[in-house]
LOSENU-628856 format. One record per residue (C-alpha): residue number from 1; z, x, y. Coordinates in nm, 2 decimals. Example, Ala and Ser with C-alpha at 12.3 -4.5 7.8 and 13.67 -1.06 7.14 Angstrom:
BEGIN
<atom resi="1" z="0.78" x="1.23" y="-0.45"/>
<atom resi="2" z="0.71" x="1.37" y="-0.11"/>
This chain:
BEGIN
<atom resi="1" z="-2.18" x="-0.28" y="-3.16"/>
<atom resi="2" z="-1.99" x="-0.09" y="-3.43"/>
<atom resi="3" z="-1.72" x="0.17" y="-3.38"/>
<atom resi="4" z="-1.53" x="0.38" y="-3.63"/>
<atom resi="5" z="-1.17" x="0.48" y="-3.61"/>
<atom resi="6" z="-0.92" x="0.68" y="-3.84"/>
<atom resi="7" z="-0.63" x="0.49" y="-3.68"/>
<atom resi="8" z="-0.67" x="0.17" y="-3.48"/>
<atom resi="9" z="-0.37" x="0.04" y="-3.27"/>
<atom resi="10" z="-0.36" x="-0.32" y="-3.16"/>
<atom resi="11" z="-0.14" x="-0.36" y="-2.85"/>
<atom resi="12" z="-0.08" x="-0.11" y="-2.57"/>
<atom resi="13" z="0.29" x="-0.20" y="-2.50"/>
<atom resi="14" z="0.56" x="0.06" y="-2.57"/>
<atom resi="15" z="0.53" x="0.04" y="-2.95"/>
<atom resi="16" z="0.16" x="0.07" y="-2.95"/>
<atom resi="17" z="0.16" x="0.36" y="-2.70"/>
<atom resi="18" z="0.42" x="0.54" y="-2.90"/>
<atom resi="19" z="0.23" x="0.50" y="-3.22"/>
<atom resi="20" z="-0.10" x="0.62" y="-3.06"/>
<atom resi="21" z="0.08" x="0.92" y="-2.90"/>
<atom resi="22" z="0.26" x="1.02" y="-3.22"/>
<atom resi="23" z="-0.06" x="0.99" y="-3.43"/>
<atom resi="24" z="-0.28" x="1.18" y="-3.19"/>
<atom resi="25" z="-0.03" x="1.47" y="-3.18"/>
<atom resi="26" z="0.00" x="1.47" y="-3.55"/>
<atom resi="27" z="-0.35" x="1.45" y="-3.63"/>
<atom resi="28" z="-0.56" x="1.60" y="-3.34"/>
<atom resi="29" z="-0.89" x="1.55" y="-3.53"/>
<atom resi="30" z="-0.84" x="1.19" y="-3.60"/>
<atom resi="31" z="-1.02" x="0.92" y="-3.41"/>
<atom resi="32" z="-0.77" x="0.68" y="-3.26"/>
<atom resi="33" z="-0.84" x="0.36" y="-3.08"/>
<atom resi="34" z="-0.60" x="0.13" y="-2.88"/>
<atom resi="35" z="-0.70" x="-0.23" y="-2.82"/>
<atom resi="36" z="-0.53" x="-0.45" y="-2.57"/>
<atom resi="37" z="-0.62" x="-0.76" y="-2.39"/>
<atom resi="38" z="-0.47" x="-0.66" y="-2.05"/>
<atom resi="39" z="-0.65" x="-0.47" y="-1.78"/>
<atom resi="40" z="-0.39" x="-0.20" y="-1.78"/>
<atom resi="41" z="-0.19" x="-0.03" y="-2.06"/>
<atom resi="42" z="0.19" x="-0.10" y="-2.08"/>
<atom resi="43" z="0.23" x="-0.44" y="-2.23"/>
<atom resi="44" z="0.48" x="-0.69" y="-2.08"/>
<atom resi="45" z="0.77" x="-0.45" y="-2.04"/>
<atom resi="46" z="0.56" x="-0.18" y="-1.87"/>
<atom resi="47" z="0.32" x="-0.42" y="-1.69"/>
<atom resi="48" z="0.09" x="-0.29" y="-1.44"/>
<atom resi="49" z="0.03" x="0.07" y="-1.56"/>
<atom resi="50" z="0.22" x="0.39" y="-1.52"/>
<atom resi="51" z="0.22" x="0.40" y="-1.14"/>
<atom resi="52" z="0.44" x="0.09" y="-1.11"/>
<atom resi="53" z="0.71" x="0.19" y="-1.36"/>
<atom resi="54" z="1.06" x="0.33" y="-1.29"/>
<atom resi="55" z="1.11" x="0.42" y="-1.66"/>
<atom resi="56" z="1.00" x="0.78" y="-1.69"/>
<atom resi="57" z="0.91" x="0.73" y="-2.06"/>
<atom resi="58" z="0.63" x="0.51" y="-1.96"/>
<atom resi="59" z="0.48" x="0.74" y="-1.70"/>
<atom resi="60" z="0.49" x="1.04" y="-1.94"/>
<atom resi="61" z="0.35" x="0.84" y="-2.23"/>
<atom resi="62" z="0.06" x="0.69" y="-2.03"/>
<atom resi="63" z="-0.03" x="1.01" y="-1.86"/>
<atom resi="64" z="-0.04" x="1.21" y="-2.19"/>
<atom resi="65" z="-0.24" x="0.94" y="-2.37"/>
<atom resi="66" z="-0.50" x="0.92" y="-2.11"/>
<atom resi="67" z="-0.55" x="1.30" y="-2.12"/>
<atom resi="68" z="-0.57" x="1.30" y="-2.51"/>
<atom resi="69" z="-0.93" x="1.38" y="-2.61"/>
<atom resi="70" z="-0.92" x="1.19" y="-2.95"/>
<atom resi="71" z="-0.78" x="0.85" y="-2.80"/>
<atom resi="72" z="-1.01" x="0.58" y="-2.70"/>
<atom resi="73" z="-0.86" x="0.28" y="-2.49"/>
<atom resi="74" z="-1.03" x="-0.05" y="-2.50"/>
<atom resi="75" z="-0.86" x="-0.27" y="-2.24"/>
<atom resi="76" z="-0.95" x="-0.64" y="-2.20"/>
<atom resi="77" z="-1.04" x="-0.66" y="-2.56"/>
<atom resi="78" z="-0.91" x="-0.95" y="-2.78"/>
<atom resi="79" z="-0.90" x="-0.94" y="-3.15"/>
<atom resi="80" z="-1.07" x="-1.25" y="-3.29"/>
<atom resi="81" z="-1.06" x="-1.21" y="-3.68"/>
<atom resi="82" z="-1.13" x="-0.97" y="-3.96"/>
<atom resi="83" z="-1.49" x="-1.00" y="-4.09"/>
<atom resi="84" z="-1.41" x="-0.79" y="-4.39"/>
<atom resi="85" z="-1.14" x="-0.53" y="-4.50"/>
<atom resi="86" z="-1.10" x="-0.26" y="-4.27"/>
<atom resi="87" z="-1.28" x="-0.44" y="-3.99"/>
<atom resi="88" z="-1.18" x="-0.63" y="-3.68"/>
<atom resi="89" z="-1.41" x="-0.83" y="-3.46"/>
<atom resi="90" z="-1.29" x="-0.79" y="-3.09"/>
<atom resi="91" z="-1.42" x="-0.94" y="-2.77"/>
<atom resi="92" z="-1.44" x="-0.81" y="-2.42"/>
<atom resi="93" z="-1.55" x="-0.99" y="-2.11"/>
<atom resi="94" z="-1.91" x="-0.86" y="-2.16"/>
<atom resi="95" z="-1.97" x="-0.83" y="-2.53"/>
<atom resi="96" z="-1.82" x="-0.84" y="-2.88"/>
<atom resi="97" z="-1.79" x="-0.54" y="-3.13"/>
<atom resi="98" z="-1.68" x="-0.48" y="-3.47"/>
<atom resi="99" z="-1.41" x="-0.20" y="-3.52"/>
<atom resi="100" z="-1.39" x="-0.02" y="-3.85"/>
<atom resi="101" z="-1.06" x="0.15" y="-3.93"/>
<atom resi="102" z="-0.89" x="0.35" y="-4.20"/>
<atom resi="103" z="-0.54" x="0.26" y="-4.10"/>
<atom resi="104" z="-0.43" x="-0.02" y="-3.86"/>
<atom resi="105" z="-0.10" x="-0.04" y="-3.65"/>
<atom resi="106" z="-0.02" x="-0.38" y="-3.53"/>
<atom resi="107" z="0.19" x="-0.36" y="-3.21"/>
<atom resi="108" z="0.13" x="-0.72" y="-3.09"/>
<atom resi="109" z="0.47" x="-0.78" y="-2.92"/>
<atom resi="110" z="0.64" x="-1.11" y="-2.86"/>
<atom resi="111" z="0.61" x="-1.42" y="-2.65"/>
<atom resi="112" z="0.85" x="-1.63" y="-2.48"/>
<atom resi="113" z="1.04" x="-1.92" y="-2.66"/>
<atom resi="114" z="0.97" x="-2.22" y="-2.44"/>
<atom resi="115" z="1.15" x="-2.55" y="-2.54"/>
<atom resi="116" z="1.09" x="-2.90" y="-2.41"/>
<atom resi="117" z="1.31" x="-3.10" y="-2.18"/>
<atom resi="118" z="1.24" x="-3.38" y="-1.94"/>
<atom resi="119" z="1.01" x="-3.25" y="-1.66"/>
<atom resi="120" z="0.93" x="-2.91" y="-1.82"/>
<atom resi="121" z="0.55" x="-2.98" y="-1.75"/>
<atom resi="122" z="0.59" x="-3.02" y="-1.38"/>
<atom resi="123" z="0.41" x="-2.77" y="-1.15"/>
<atom resi="124" z="0.66" x="-2.52" y="-1.06"/>
<atom resi="125" z="0.83" x="-2.49" y="-1.40"/>
<atom resi="126" z="0.73" x="-2.17" y="-1.59"/>
<atom resi="127" z="0.88" x="-1.94" y="-1.85"/>
<atom resi="128" z="1.12" x="-1.69" y="-1.72"/>
<atom resi="129" z="0.91" x="-1.40" y="-1.84"/>
<atom resi="130" z="0.59" x="-1.59" y="-1.72"/>
<atom resi="131" z="0.72" x="-1.60" y="-1.37"/>
<atom resi="132" z="0.81" x="-1.24" y="-1.39"/>
<atom resi="133" z="0.47" x="-1.14" y="-1.49"/>
<atom resi="134" z="0.31" x="-1.34" y="-1.23"/>
<atom resi="135" z="0.52" x="-1.19" y="-0.96"/>
<atom resi="136" z="0.44" x="-0.84" y="-1.10"/>
<atom resi="137" z="0.07" x="-0.93" y="-1.08"/>
<atom resi="138" z="0.10" x="-1.04" y="-0.70"/>
<atom resi="139" z="0.18" x="-1.40" y="-0.72"/>
<atom resi="140" z="0.36" x="-1.49" y="-0.39"/>
<atom resi="141" z="0.73" x="-1.57" y="-0.45"/>
<atom resi="142" z="0.87" x="-1.44" y="-0.12"/>
<atom resi="143" z="1.09" x="-1.71" y="0.04"/>
<atom resi="144" z="1.08" x="-1.94" y="-0.26"/>
<atom resi="145" z="1.41" x="-2.08" y="-0.41"/>
<atom resi="146" z="1.41" x="-2.01" y="-0.78"/>
<atom resi="147" z="1.64" x="-2.11" y="-1.06"/>
<atom resi="148" z="1.63" x="-1.87" y="-1.36"/>
<atom resi="149" z="1.76" x="-2.02" y="-1.67"/>
<atom resi="150" z="1.76" x="-2.00" y="-2.05"/>
<atom resi="151" z="1.91" x="-1.73" y="-2.26"/>
<atom resi="152" z="1.92" x="-1.35" y="-2.30"/>
<atom resi="153" z="1.92" x="-1.03" y="-2.09"/>
<atom resi="154" z="1.57" x="-1.11" y="-1.99"/>
<atom resi="155" z="1.71" x="-1.35" y="-1.74"/>
<atom resi="156" z="1.86" x="-1.07" y="-1.54"/>
<atom resi="157" z="1.57" x="-0.86" y="-1.54"/>
<atom resi="158" z="1.35" x="-1.16" y="-1.42"/>
<atom resi="159" z="1.60" x="-1.24" y="-1.15"/>
<atom resi="160" z="1.61" x="-0.87" y="-1.03"/>
<atom resi="161" z="1.21" x="-0.86" y="-1.02"/>
<atom resi="162" z="1.20" x="-1.19" y="-0.83"/>
<atom resi="163" z="1.46" x="-1.07" y="-0.59"/>
<atom resi="164" z="1.28" x="-0.74" y="-0.53"/>
<atom resi="165" z="0.97" x="-0.94" y="-0.43"/>
<atom resi="166" z="1.14" x="-1.15" y="-0.17"/>
<atom resi="167" z="1.24" x="-1.46" y="-0.38"/>
<atom resi="168" z="1.57" x="-1.64" y="-0.32"/>
<atom resi="169" z="1.72" x="-1.67" y="-0.67"/>
<atom resi="170" z="1.97" x="-1.96" y="-0.61"/>
<atom resi="171" z="2.12" x="-1.96" y="-0.97"/>
<atom resi="172" z="2.10" x="-1.79" y="-1.31"/>
<atom resi="173" z="2.19" x="-2.02" y="-1.59"/>
<atom resi="174" z="2.28" x="-1.87" y="-1.92"/>
<atom resi="175" z="2.33" x="-2.10" y="-2.22"/>
<atom resi="176" z="2.55" x="-1.86" y="-2.41"/>
<atom resi="177" z="2.93" x="-1.92" y="-2.38"/>
<atom resi="178" z="3.17" x="-1.67" y="-2.24"/>
<atom resi="179" z="3.32" x="-1.55" y="-2.57"/>
<atom resi="180" z="2.96" x="-1.47" y="-2.71"/>
<atom resi="181" z="2.88" x="-1.28" y="-2.39"/>
<atom resi="182" z="3.21" x="-1.10" y="-2.40"/>
<atom resi="183" z="3.15" x="-0.97" y="-2.76"/>
<atom resi="184" z="2.79" x="-0.87" y="-2.66"/>
<atom resi="185" z="2.92" x="-0.67" y="-2.37"/>
<atom resi="186" z="3.18" x="-0.50" y="-2.59"/>
<atom resi="187" z="2.91" x="-0.41" y="-2.84"/>
<atom resi="188" z="2.71" x="-0.22" y="-2.56"/>
<atom resi="189" z="2.96" x="0.06" y="-2.63"/>
<atom resi="190" z="2.74" x="0.17" y="-2.91"/>
<atom resi="191" z="2.44" x="0.20" y="-2.68"/>
<atom resi="192" z="2.56" x="0.36" y="-2.35"/>
<atom resi="193" z="2.21" x="0.36" y="-2.20"/>
<atom resi="194" z="2.23" x="-0.03" y="-2.19"/>
<atom resi="195" z="2.56" x="-0.02" y="-2.01"/>
<atom resi="196" z="2.38" x="0.18" y="-1.73"/>
<atom resi="197" z="2.09" x="-0.07" y="-1.73"/>
<atom resi="198" z="2.33" x="-0.37" y="-1.71"/>
<atom resi="199" z="2.53" x="-0.22" y="-1.43"/>
<atom resi="200" z="2.22" x="-0.14" y="-1.23"/>
<atom resi="201" z="2.10" x="-0.50" y="-1.29"/>
<atom resi="202" z="2.43" x="-0.66" y="-1.18"/>
<atom resi="203" z="2.44" x="-0.45" y="-0.86"/>
<atom resi="204" z="2.09" x="-0.57" y="-0.76"/>
<atom resi="205" z="2.20" x="-0.94" y="-0.83"/>
<atom resi="206" z="2.52" x="-0.94" y="-0.64"/>
<atom resi="207" z="2.59" x="-1.26" y="-0.47"/>
<atom resi="208" z="2.35" x="-1.47" y="-0.69"/>
<atom resi="209" z="2.56" x="-1.75" y="-0.89"/>
<atom resi="210" z="2.57" x="-1.67" y="-1.26"/>
<atom resi="211" z="2.65" x="-1.98" y="-1.47"/>
<atom resi="212" z="2.76" x="-1.91" y="-1.82"/>
<atom resi="213" z="2.78" x="-2.18" y="-2.08"/>
<atom resi="214" z="2.49" x="-2.36" y="-1.88"/>
<atom resi="215" z="2.15" x="-2.50" y="-1.94"/>
<atom resi="216" z="1.89" x="-2.71" y="-1.76"/>
<atom resi="217" z="1.87" x="-3.07" y="-1.90"/>
<atom resi="218" z="1.59" x="-3.19" y="-1.68"/>
<atom resi="219" z="1.35" x="-3.08" y="-1.40"/>
<atom resi="220" z="1.31" x="-3.33" y="-1.12"/>
<atom resi="221" z="0.99" x="-3.41" y="-0.94"/>
<atom resi="222" z="0.93" x="-3.44" y="-0.57"/>
<atom resi="223" z="0.84" x="-3.82" y="-0.60"/>
<atom resi="224" z="1.02" x="-4.09" y="-0.79"/>
<atom resi="225" z="0.70" x="-4.22" y="-0.97"/>
<atom resi="226" z="0.67" x="-3.88" y="-1.14"/>
<atom resi="227" z="1.02" x="-3.88" y="-1.24"/>
<atom resi="228" z="0.98" x="-4.21" y="-1.41"/>
<atom resi="229" z="0.67" x="-4.08" y="-1.60"/>
<atom resi="230" z="0.84" x="-3.79" y="-1.80"/>
<atom resi="231" z="0.75" x="-3.54" y="-1.55"/>
<atom resi="232" z="0.38" x="-3.60" y="-1.53"/>
<atom resi="233" z="0.22" x="-3.38" y="-1.28"/>
<atom resi="234" z="-0.05" x="-3.64" y="-1.17"/>
<atom resi="235" z="0.19" x="-3.90" y="-1.01"/>
<atom resi="236" z="0.07" x="-4.25" y="-0.95"/>
<atom resi="237" z="-0.25" x="-4.36" y="-0.77"/>
<atom resi="238" z="-0.22" x="-4.33" y="-0.40"/>
<atom resi="239" z="0.07" x="-4.08" y="-0.42"/>
<atom resi="240" z="0.07" x="-3.71" y="-0.39"/>
<atom resi="241" z="0.09" x="-3.50" y="-0.72"/>
<atom resi="242" z="0.44" x="-3.44" y="-0.85"/>
<atom resi="243" z="0.60" x="-3.11" y="-0.77"/>
<atom resi="244" z="0.93" x="-2.95" y="-0.89"/>
<atom resi="245" z="1.20" x="-3.05" y="-0.65"/>
<atom resi="246" z="1.52" x="-2.97" y="-0.82"/>
<atom resi="247" z="1.68" x="-2.91" y="-1.17"/>
<atom resi="248" z="1.97" x="-3.09" y="-1.33"/>
<atom resi="249" z="2.20" x="-2.83" y="-1.47"/>
<atom resi="250" z="2.48" x="-2.89" y="-1.73"/>
<atom resi="251" z="2.74" x="-2.62" y="-1.66"/>
<atom resi="252" z="3.09" x="-2.60" y="-1.83"/>
<atom resi="253" z="3.09" x="-2.97" y="-1.91"/>
<atom resi="254" z="2.98" x="-3.08" y="-1.55"/>
<atom resi="255" z="2.64" x="-3.19" y="-1.43"/>
<atom resi="256" z="2.50" x="-3.05" y="-1.09"/>
<atom resi="257" z="2.18" x="-3.08" y="-0.92"/>
<atom resi="258" z="2.01" x="-2.76" y="-0.77"/>
<atom resi="259" z="1.73" x="-2.78" y="-0.53"/>
<atom resi="260" z="1.45" x="-2.53" y="-0.60"/>
<atom resi="261" z="1.08" x="-2.45" y="-0.56"/>
<atom resi="262" z="1.05" x="-2.28" y="-0.91"/>
<atom resi="263" z="1.23" x="-2.30" y="-1.23"/>
<atom resi="264" z="1.18" x="-1.99" y="-1.47"/>
<atom resi="265" z="1.31" x="-2.11" y="-1.79"/>
<atom resi="266" z="1.29" x="-1.93" y="-2.14"/>
<atom resi="267" z="1.50" x="-1.89" y="-2.44"/>
<atom resi="268" z="1.43" x="-1.54" y="-2.54"/>
<atom resi="269" z="1.14" x="-1.40" y="-2.74"/>
<atom resi="270" z="0.97" x="-1.46" y="-3.07"/>
<atom resi="271" z="0.72" x="-1.23" y="-3.24"/>
<atom resi="272" z="0.35" x="-1.28" y="-3.22"/>
<atom resi="273" z="0.27" x="-1.28" y="-3.60"/>
<atom resi="274" z="-0.08" x="-1.44" y="-3.61"/>
<atom resi="275" z="-0.29" x="-1.15" y="-3.65"/>
<atom resi="276" z="-0.06" x="-1.00" y="-3.92"/>
<atom resi="277" z="-0.06" x="-1.34" y="-4.11"/>
<atom resi="278" z="-0.44" x="-1.35" y="-4.08"/>
<atom resi="279" z="-0.46" x="-1.01" y="-4.24"/>
<atom resi="280" z="-0.23" x="-1.13" y="-4.53"/>
<atom resi="281" z="0.08" x="-0.95" y="-4.43"/>
<atom resi="282" z="0.41" x="-1.10" y="-4.54"/>
<atom resi="283" z="0.63" x="-1.27" y="-4.28"/>
<atom resi="284" z="1.00" x="-1.33" y="-4.28"/>
<atom resi="285" z="1.03" x="-1.70" y="-4.27"/>
<atom resi="286" z="1.34" x="-1.75" y="-4.06"/>
<atom resi="287" z="1.23" x="-1.52" y="-3.77"/>
<atom resi="288" z="0.86" x="-1.51" y="-3.81"/>
<atom resi="289" z="0.88" x="-1.13" y="-3.80"/>
<atom resi="290" z="0.64" x="-0.91" y="-4.01"/>
<atom resi="291" z="0.80" x="-0.75" y="-4.32"/>
<atom resi="292" z="0.79" x="-0.38" y="-4.31"/>
<atom resi="293" z="0.94" x="-0.10" y="-4.51"/>
<atom resi="294" z="1.08" x="0.24" y="-4.42"/>
<atom resi="295" z="0.76" x="0.37" y="-4.26"/>
<atom resi="296" z="0.67" x="0.04" y="-4.09"/>
<atom resi="297" z="0.42" x="-0.03" y="-4.36"/>
<atom resi="298" z="0.35" x="-0.39" y="-4.41"/>
<atom resi="299" z="0.29" x="-0.55" y="-4.74"/>
<atom resi="300" z="-0.08" x="-0.48" y="-4.71"/>
<atom resi="301" z="-0.18" x="-0.12" y="-4.78"/>
<atom resi="302" z="-0.30" x="0.08" y="-4.48"/>
<atom resi="303" z="-0.15" x="-0.18" y="-4.22"/>
<atom resi="304" z="0.15" x="-0.09" y="-4.03"/>
<atom resi="305" z="0.36" x="-0.30" y="-3.77"/>
<atom resi="306" z="0.59" x="-0.18" y="-3.49"/>
<atom resi="307" z="0.78" x="-0.32" y="-3.20"/>
<atom resi="308" z="0.87" x="-0.68" y="-3.13"/>
<atom resi="309" z="0.64" x="-0.80" y="-3.41"/>
<atom resi="310" z="0.90" x="-0.68" y="-3.66"/>
<atom resi="311" z="1.19" x="-0.85" y="-3.48"/>
<atom resi="312" z="1.27" x="-0.87" y="-3.11"/>
<atom resi="313" z="1.49" x="-0.57" y="-3.00"/>
<atom resi="314" z="1.37" x="-0.42" y="-2.68"/>
<atom resi="315" z="1.18" x="-0.12" y="-2.56"/>
<atom resi="316" z="1.40" x="0.14" y="-2.74"/>
<atom resi="317" z="1.35" x="0.00" y="-3.08"/>
<atom resi="318" z="0.97" x="-0.05" y="-3.01"/>
<atom resi="319" z="0.94" x="0.31" y="-2.91"/>
<atom resi="320" z="1.12" x="0.44" y="-3.22"/>
<atom resi="321" z="0.93" x="0.21" y="-3.46"/>
<atom resi="322" z="0.59" x="0.30" y="-3.28"/>
<atom resi="323" z="0.66" x="0.68" y="-3.34"/>
<atom resi="324" z="0.73" x="0.62" y="-3.71"/>
<atom resi="325" z="0.43" x="0.40" y="-3.77"/>
<atom resi="326" z="0.21" x="0.64" y="-3.59"/>
<atom resi="327" z="0.33" x="0.95" y="-3.77"/>
<atom resi="328" z="0.32" x="0.76" y="-4.11"/>
<atom resi="329" z="-0.03" x="0.64" y="-4.04"/>
<atom resi="330" z="-0.14" x="1.00" y="-3.96"/>
<atom resi="331" z="0.01" x="1.11" y="-4.30"/>
<atom resi="332" z="0.30" x="1.30" y="-4.16"/>
<atom resi="333" z="0.61" x="1.10" y="-4.29"/>
<atom resi="334" z="0.80" x="1.43" y="-4.26"/>
<atom resi="335" z="0.78" x="1.42" y="-3.89"/>
<atom resi="336" z="0.89" x="1.06" y="-3.88"/>
<atom resi="337" z="1.23" x="1.13" y="-4.04"/>
<atom resi="338" z="1.43" x="1.22" y="-3.72"/>
<atom resi="339" z="1.33" x="0.87" y="-3.57"/>
<atom resi="340" z="1.48" x="0.67" y="-3.86"/>
<atom resi="341" z="1.84" x="0.70" y="-3.73"/>
<atom resi="342" z="1.73" x="0.61" y="-3.38"/>
<atom resi="343" z="1.55" x="0.30" y="-3.52"/>
<atom resi="344" z="1.86" x="0.19" y="-3.71"/>
<atom resi="345" z="2.07" x="0.21" y="-3.40"/>
<atom resi="346" z="1.84" x="-0.02" y="-3.20"/>
<atom resi="347" z="1.79" x="-0.25" y="-3.50"/>
<atom resi="348" z="2.17" x="-0.29" y="-3.49"/>
<atom resi="349" z="2.15" x="-0.37" y="-3.12"/>
<atom resi="350" z="1.88" x="-0.63" y="-3.20"/>
<atom resi="351" z="2.11" x="-0.80" y="-3.44"/>
<atom resi="352" z="2.40" x="-0.81" y="-3.19"/>
<atom resi="353" z="2.14" x="-0.96" y="-2.94"/>
<atom resi="354" z="2.03" x="-1.23" y="-3.17"/>
<atom resi="355" z="2.39" x="-1.32" y="-3.26"/>
<atom resi="356" z="2.51" x="-1.34" y="-2.90"/>
<atom resi="357" z="2.22" x="-1.55" y="-2.76"/>
<atom resi="358" z="2.17" x="-1.79" y="-3.05"/>
<atom resi="359" z="2.07" x="-2.12" y="-2.93"/>
<atom resi="360" z="2.35" x="-2.39" y="-2.89"/>
<atom resi="361" z="2.26" x="-2.72" y="-3.07"/>
<atom resi="362" z="2.24" x="-2.91" y="-2.73"/>
<atom resi="363" z="1.92" x="-2.72" y="-2.64"/>
<atom resi="364" z="1.75" x="-2.87" y="-2.95"/>
<atom resi="365" z="1.84" x="-3.22" y="-2.83"/>
<atom resi="366" z="1.72" x="-3.23" y="-2.47"/>
<atom resi="367" z="1.38" x="-3.38" y="-2.53"/>
<atom resi="368" z="1.35" x="-3.76" y="-2.54"/>
<atom resi="369" z="1.08" x="-3.95" y="-2.70"/>
<atom resi="370" z="0.85" x="-3.94" y="-2.40"/>
<atom resi="371" z="0.88" x="-3.57" y="-2.34"/>
<atom resi="372" z="0.56" x="-3.38" y="-2.42"/>
<atom resi="373" z="0.60" x="-3.11" y="-2.68"/>
<atom resi="374" z="0.24" x="-3.01" y="-2.74"/>
<atom resi="375" z="0.12" x="-2.95" y="-2.39"/>
<atom resi="376" z="-0.25" x="-2.89" y="-2.48"/>
<atom resi="377" z="-0.29" x="-3.23" y="-2.67"/>
<atom resi="378" z="-0.02" x="-3.42" y="-2.49"/>
<atom resi="379" z="0.18" x="-3.50" y="-2.81"/>
<atom resi="380" z="0.53" x="-3.63" y="-2.74"/>
<atom resi="381" z="0.86" x="-3.58" y="-2.92"/>
<atom resi="382" z="0.86" x="-3.93" y="-3.02"/>
<atom resi="383" z="0.54" x="-3.90" y="-3.21"/>
<atom resi="384" z="0.62" x="-3.57" y="-3.38"/>
<atom resi="385" z="0.97" x="-3.65" y="-3.51"/>
<atom resi="386" z="0.81" x="-3.91" y="-3.74"/>
<atom resi="387" z="0.65" x="-3.63" y="-3.94"/>
<atom resi="388" z="0.81" x="-3.39" y="-4.20"/>
<atom resi="389" z="0.59" x="-3.08" y="-4.16"/>
<atom resi="390" z="0.36" x="-2.88" y="-3.93"/>
<atom resi="391" z="0.06" x="-2.98" y="-4.14"/>
<atom resi="392" z="0.13" x="-3.35" y="-4.11"/>
<atom resi="393" z="0.18" x="-3.34" y="-3.75"/>
<atom resi="394" z="-0.15" x="-3.15" y="-3.70"/>
<atom resi="395" z="-0.34" x="-3.40" y="-3.90"/>
<atom resi="396" z="-0.21" x="-3.71" y="-3.74"/>
<atom resi="397" z="-0.14" x="-3.60" y="-3.38"/>
<atom resi="398" z="-0.35" x="-3.29" y="-3.32"/>
<atom resi="399" z="-0.03" x="-3.10" y="-3.24"/>
<atom resi="400" z="-0.11" x="-2.73" y="-3.23"/>
<atom resi="401" z="-0.49" x="-2.78" y="-3.21"/>
<atom resi="402" z="-0.55" x="-2.71" y="-2.85"/>
<atom resi="403" z="-0.64" x="-2.40" y="-2.66"/>
<atom resi="404" z="-0.31" x="-2.22" y="-2.72"/>
<atom resi="405" z="-0.36" x="-2.28" y="-3.09"/>
<atom resi="406" z="0.01" x="-2.37" y="-3.14"/>
<atom resi="407" z="0.16" x="-2.06" y="-2.98"/>
<atom resi="408" z="0.38" x="-2.28" y="-2.75"/>
<atom resi="409" z="0.44" x="-2.59" y="-2.95"/>
<atom resi="410" z="0.44" x="-2.39" y="-3.29"/>
<atom resi="411" z="0.76" x="-2.22" y="-3.17"/>
<atom resi="412" z="0.90" x="-2.53" y="-3.02"/>
<atom resi="413" z="0.85" x="-2.73" y="-3.33"/>
<atom resi="414" z="1.00" x="-2.45" y="-3.54"/>
<atom resi="415" z="1.31" x="-2.47" y="-3.33"/>
<atom resi="416" z="1.32" x="-2.85" y="-3.30"/>
<atom resi="417" z="1.22" x="-2.96" y="-3.65"/>
<atom resi="418" z="1.24" x="-2.63" y="-3.86"/>
<atom resi="419" z="0.85" x="-2.65" y="-3.93"/>
<atom resi="420" z="0.67" x="-2.32" y="-4.01"/>
<atom resi="421" z="0.28" x="-2.29" y="-3.98"/>
<atom resi="422" z="0.14" x="-2.25" y="-4.33"/>
<atom resi="423" z="-0.18" x="-2.08" y="-4.22"/>
<atom resi="424" z="-0.35" x="-1.92" y="-3.92"/>
<atom resi="425" z="-0.67" x="-2.06" y="-3.78"/>
<atom resi="426" z="-0.94" x="-1.81" y="-3.67"/>
<atom resi="427" z="-1.06" x="-1.69" y="-3.43"/>
<atom resi="428" z="-0.70" x="-1.61" y="-3.33"/>
<atom resi="429" z="-0.78" x="-1.65" y="-2.97"/>
<atom resi="430" z="-1.05" x="-1.86" y="-2.79"/>
<atom resi="431" z="-1.39" x="-1.70" y="-2.82"/>
<atom resi="432" z="-1.74" x="-1.72" y="-2.70"/>
<atom resi="433" z="-1.99" x="-1.86" y="-2.94"/>
<atom resi="434" z="-2.20" x="-1.54" y="-2.92"/>
<atom resi="435" z="-1.89" x="-1.33" y="-3.01"/>
<atom resi="436" z="-1.84" x="-1.54" y="-3.33"/>
<atom resi="437" z="-2.19" x="-1.51" y="-3.46"/>
<atom resi="438" z="-2.22" x="-1.14" y="-3.42"/>
<atom resi="439" z="-2.31" x="-0.96" y="-3.73"/>
<atom resi="440" z="-2.11" x="-0.66" y="-3.85"/>
């Protein structure tokens, strides 16, 4: 099946929705498509659709987009690869299709930065945003003891979500030190809306221990055999499978053990650049963000990028960039001019965010030789540190060649060893054979 669009948006998070809305209003006769792999629009920030959001902007955007006659939503669709210029092959649960476009807007968002430490593969250990997404999707956390750890404001949002759903958050561990947090808090004066959000979060988290200058050094299993096997989930023959029992926390120079049922640990977000890279768009090496110009145009003509893909900065930056990209793709750069100053303000916020929550060196040294780094292929730190590049590690250990295609270990090895992928393997996501052999 083939479909034709004047403007095609990949991603239905805040940036993608803002881009589609702006483009539809500026070009009412244009055919606009929105592709997203989730069942409902909203992305990770507005997960679950308009009816579950407290942010009025989400409700207004989603309602207006659903009423727009020139927008087609394609939920549960994943982009596999580009068969030719101006085309994308997508896969739904039932079929595959080739989408033709004149202009493309990438709003592919970001993913959590998950870093290895002893025991991080135990059942019960998740990403911070990962457990939040599970809880929003109905995963039962009521009554469970949860440690939320890592870095960044996301930890507070995660803890608030879990608390709302009945979890007992026993500790929040932030690796940033007090001086960095104080400077970040002072910088919020430039964005008063963030002060209001922070105060609301703190009120909802009153009574929960908040540990600054703290990080998890190990996750402990429920049986000693598993603890002696680098956090293996299988345990030994005749013993029950290992399960998270407690975490070891380094806090202000002291070590303490905290009993818990779940550990939600994430070190901020990193962009999802794979589709942009596969299309030939230039990437900023240090951040893996897509390089864009004033109008969110990438280095490939006709392809724009907005949101976390251009650098992690939150919903306000995503909305501003999405509107600029949508208007520019619709040929109305004149209407985009008022949003440029808004974007600049939130880009400055993003830079302050990156400085305040930069990783401390100790985080990069937590893994020992037996700690698994590539979870798909069971490749340990001891094997990987013998190599000097991502390509060498892939060739000799299969690191990054499993189902996640390097999305977890790729970011981890970039942090641990400074490696950067030099190519993107297609299909970009796992695909059915009958989807790959479809003819345009």
